[in-house]
N, C-alpha and C positions, 0 to 999 in steps of 0.2 A: 270707531268703535261705538257700539251700542252698549247700554248698561241697563240690567234689569233687575227686578227685585219680585219677590212673591210674599204676598200677604196672606195670612191664614186668619179664619174665623170672621169672614167677610160674607155676612148673609145677604141675601137678594135684597132685604129691605135697606140694609146699610149701603149697599152699592147703588141703589135708588136714591137715598139722601146725599150719597157723594156726587152723583150726576147732577143732581136737582141744585146742591149747593154752588158746585164748580160753574155750572151755566149761569145762575143768580149773581153768584159774586164775582166770577172772573171772567164771565164772558166766554167759556170754555165749550167748545162744540164737540159731540160724541156722533160720530158716524159709523155706523146706524146707531140712533139713540138707545135703542131697545136689545141692541145685539149681544150675545155672548163674546163676541170679539168686535170691538171698535178701534177707530182711529180717533185721537183726541188731539183737538187743535186749539191751541190758545196763543194770544199774542202778550207779548211782555214789552216793558220800556226798550229793550235790547233787541226784540225782534221775535219770531214765531217759534214756538215750540210745538213737537209732533209726538206724540206718545202712542205706543201700541197698547191695547188694554184686553187681555184674555180673562174671562171669567169661568171658572169651573164651580158650577152650582152644587155637584154632587159631594166636591171636596171642601167646598166654601172658602176658595181660594181666587185671590186676583193676583194676577201677574201684570206688570207693567214694565214696558220697555222702551226707554228714551231713543227715539230714532233721529230726531234733528232738535237741536237748541241753539242759541246764539252762543258764541265762544266766549262772550263776557259773562254770561250767566253760570255760576258753579253748579254742577249736579246737586250737590249737597243741599243748595237752596230749593232746588225742585223736589228732593225727596223728603226734606224736613218740612217743606209746605204740605206734602200729602200725607205725611204722619200725622202732622196737627189736623187736617181736615178728615183723616180715618178717625182719630181720636173723638173728634167732636161728634162726627155722624154716629159713632159706635155708642157715645154716651145717650144720644138721644133715644135709643132703642128700649 
């Protein structure tokens, strides 16, 4: 079962900062890097995470869906980490 969340008020500038921060800090790969729909892949100490990312620029909404994650890694940890990243990247604007 996959888990999705939609985040509002995400401008294209904030999304670009999220991608830059995720790549630099956590070695997260976005495929394609500049698409509205991306597959996001990252490694954790417990294994690989795959998240689908869909960005609606007209509504300034970002929808993330956890596709795969290690069973030892709680979903709440992933969502809390993303929320902290979103807050950080939003404050920089």
